[in-house]
N, C-alpha and C positions, 0 to 999 in steps of 0.2 A: 503493500501498500505505502500514497507517496505522503510523505509532509512537505506543508508548503511550507516550500523554503524561504531564507529568510532573503525580499528586495534588495538588491543593488541599487545605486543613488538615482539610475536612470529615472523617467518617469514614464513607464510606455503604454499603451493608449490600450481602450476598453471595445466592448464591441459590444453591439445594444440591435436585437432585434424582434422583434414587432409582428403577429399578424402575419409569418412569410409565407407564402405557395409559389409552385411552383407551376404547370400544369403546362405536358405539352399536349398538340395534338389541335385539331382545329376547332372556331369557336372559344378558349382556352378561356377568354373573359367573361365571356354567355355560362359560361358552365361556372363560371366561380361565383357570378352572379344571383345564380339560382338556386333551387330546392338540389339538385345533380349534386351537387357538393358535400353533400352528406352521404352517398353513395360510396359502398365497399367498392376497395379498387375494381374486380373480378367486374361487381354490374353498376361500376361511371364507364368501363373500357367497350364493356358488351349496348348499353346506351347509349353513348357522347361520343367513343375512339379517342377521348381521353384517355391519359393518365397524370396524377397526380400524383408526381413527387414527392415531393417539401406540400404540409395539408397542415397548415394553420400553428404554426411550427412558431416561438417567442423565449429568449433563453438571453442571458445572458453573460459576456466574457468582463472577471478583471482585471484592471491593467497589470500583468507579469504572472494570470496564470497560465497556465495547462491545466486547458480543459479539453474532452475527450469526447468527440463522438463515435460511438457504435451500435451497429446491426449488423445482421445476417443483408446478406449479397438482394440490391431493388429495393432495402429497407428507404432510404434515400439522400445517405449520410455522402457519400461525394454529389450531389446536387446539390444539396444545404454548401454543401462546405466552396460548392462555383459560382453562388447562390452570392454571395460578403463581394467576394469584389467585381461581380457580375461578368463573369467568363460565361457564366449563364442566365440570360434575365429573368429576373423574379416574376411569377406575372400579377402578384400582389404583394402588398406589406414592406415594412418600413425598418432598412440599415442605419447603423451610424459607425462609426468605427473611427474614437478618437474624437466624440463629434463634431465629425464631417457626414449629411445623406449620402449616402452609396446611392441611392436608387437613384436622386433626384441631380447628379454630377456630370456635369459636360462630357464633354468625349475627351475634351483635355486636363481634366476633374481627375479622370479615368486615368487617366497615363499616369500622371502625376502619386498618384495612388498607387500605379503598378509598380513605378521603372522607383516609387524613393521611400516608402510607408508599407508597403505589406510583399513580402514575396511566400513563392510556394514551392513546395518537394513533392513531387510527384512519385509514383511506384516507379512509373518509369525514369529515369534517368536525364533523357533528352542531354548528352552530352553531347557537344560536338566535335566527329570523331578526326576533325584533322586538325583542330588548337591542340598544342598543351594544356596540361590542367593547371598549371597559370593563368591562361589564358581564358581558357574557360569559367575558372571561378573569378577573373574580374570581368566579364562576361557584360555585366549590367549593372557594371561604374562608364564600361565606355557606350552601351547603352543611352548613359545621364551625361556623356560629354567629357568624361575626366577625363585630363594627360594620362597617357602610356607609363609615365616614371610612378607616376598617386599609385594610381590603378595597378598597377605587377606591388608598390609594398607594400598595398591596401591588401592582397589575396593573397600573398606573401605570410602576413602576420596570420589570416586565419585559415590558412592551413595548416598551421603550427598548432592556432590553436582546437583546430578538430583530430588532426596525430597524421600528417597528413605533407610533415614537414620533409625534405627528399624528394617528394618525384611530383615537384613542381613542372620540369621539366619534360617526365614519362606523357602515353595521349594516355588517353581513355582505352581503349584494349588491353593499351601495359597493364594493367588492374582487373586485382579480382571488384565482383562486385560490392562483395562493402567497402572496400575502397572505392567506387565509381562511387555509389550515396556516399560518401563522405564527399567527396566532389559538386555535387549537386548540395551537397546542407551548407558548407563552405560559401556555394554561390550565392547562392539566399539569406546567408551571412553578411555575405561583403560588403552589399552596399546598406547596412544596418537598420534594417528597415523596426517600426515601433509590433507589430506582427508579422508572425511566422504559421501559415497554414499546410496542413500535412493532410496529405490526403494517402494516406496506406503506403507511406514507403517505404515499406521492409515486408510486404506480402510477400513476395518475388524472394527474397532472399534466404538463404540455405537458416538452420533455426540456431546452429548456434552466432551465424555473424548477425542473426536477427538478433538477438539477444545482447549480441558487442553497442548492437548501436542504438538498441533501448537503455541501455547502461551511458551512452553517450548524451544519447537526448537528453537526459536526467539531468548527465552533469553539467551539460552547458545549460541547460534551461536556470540550475544555480546561476551560472556564472555570468550571466549576462542579461538575464534577468524579463527577458522578449516577452509577450501573450505568444502564447501560441493552439492553435487552435487541431488537434492530433484525430484523427478518422483512420478509424481501423474497425473488424469484424474478430479478433480475438478476445477474448473477455481479461487471459493475461495480462497483452501485452496492457487495455486500457485499463487494469488494477494497478499496475506497476506505476505507467505513466499518467494519471489523472487524478489531479486536488477534486477536480466536483468529473464527472460521466454521466451525457444524457444518453441513455440507451431509446433508437430508435426503432419502430416496426410501422411499416407502410406509409411514410410518407411524416411519419405522428413521433412528438414525442411521449416516449410511457413514463417513463421517468426521469428524474436526472434529482444527483446527489452526490453526495461522497462514495468513494468507495468501499466505507461502512456503513452506510447508509442502505448502498442495492444492497449488501450480502445480510448487513439485517434486520430487514424491513424491504422486502421487493414487494412492486404494489401492486402486482401479477401475477396471472399464471404463468406469465410469459416471459418477465424479468427471475422468475421462480425458476421456470428453469436452466434458461443460462446462468444464476449464481449457484444453483444446487449441487459439484462438483467443484467447489469453493473453499476450502479449508479457510473455512469460519474463524479457530484459533488461530491463522495469521494475516486475517485479518481485522476483525473489532476488537474490541480493547478494555481497560477494563470497564469504562465510564459506561459501555454497553450494558455490562452481567453485574456492576451495584448493584447490591441494596443497601434498605434502611438495617441499623442494626437491630439484632433479636433481645427484648428488655433481657440485662442482667447480663450481654458476651463479651468476652474482653476485648477492648480497644488497645489495647497492650501489643501487637504485634506488629510488622510489619511493616514500614509504608511503598508506597509508589505511585509516582505522579496518572491521574485516570487518563490520560494518554498511552499509557504503557497497553500493545500491546498482549493479548490472552496466554502468547505461547510463552512471549519472555514473562511471564507472571509464575509459569506453571516451578519452577527450578528454587520461587522464593515460596508456593507453595508447598511442593513439598520438601521446602527444609523447613518450616514453624507448624508450629502443632497451631498458634492464632493465626487467627483469621487475621486478610492483609487489609491494610487501610488505608482505604482508596481516596487520594485528592489533588485539588485544584488549586495549586499555586498555597498559601495556609489552610483552606478550606476543605471539611470534610466532606466527601461526593457519598461513600456508602462504605462499605463491606464484601470482598470474598472472602467465598474461603473454601477447602476444599472438593467440598461437594459442589462451590455453586464452577470451577473450571471444572473440573469432571463433565457438568450437565452443559458446559458449552461447546466442547468435544462435540453431541451430539450432529444428527444429521441433520438439516431447514427445518423444521415444523413443518406441518403443510399450511398451516393459517400464518400469513406474514403474523410476524410481530410489531407495536408499536416504536416510536422509536423513542428515543427517552429524549427529557428533554434539554 
């Protein structure tokens, strides 16, 4: 589970999306204006020939946050992220990045947004095969009109940041898939964007390389503090990266919350199926399972912060016959004992629990 990092001193932009729709097909605006908008996807296609890829989606991404959107193939997550910079034109709704109205932006304003403020990393690397790595990384700066010496110096700095120091003069086909994706990541970082959008960037990578790249993104997020929106269909990837996660189904967000909230209190059976096999003790914290002390129960036992993950409390509980005092700063939140911890290791209940206050 991701823990929100301490933010660097920079002030990255936030994102706000309100009532966003994207309908593909004939007379999309007419569909949106009528009762057909409420049809399920299959019936909507049968009646109108339209597909509602994004359906009335609203959310906010806090400045500097790592926000993950996940869902199965066809859930609308990739269309959603492309709508944020109007690579796909929304049918309706509002989008703002750093307070700037994206939906009403002129072509010139959109070019400025995409060149300077927002970078995107795709699943397919899209590297220029005839250019060396350093020139691929510097490509965005070239588009901005930066002098060659300045953009190459910046590119070298970013290559060192992503662990590719020494590969500046290689060509893309001389690199492994993971290294090529690092070049794509470096290219996105080189223009110093406020926001970075990732559309399933590691899906084509081998599992071990994918894990390394996930760790790299976590490290870079801590170091550079950018606002990041990460699209994935992989739950373990979402839980590893996301400070908050939005789960999509049929174009709509069915639940948005922290990894702990999704695993501990799934909103419906669809989300429950997603998280059913997640080891709860590796995601839920003591805050989730603590209880009020019983009358006469000892409060002389060991003390742990409320954000302690359950599995990390197991050795402490095993070493003490006294209940663990769960605290938030100086405040006693509750207690947990061995029975409470063992109970939390059981499979998730069929009926969703209520999230703790």
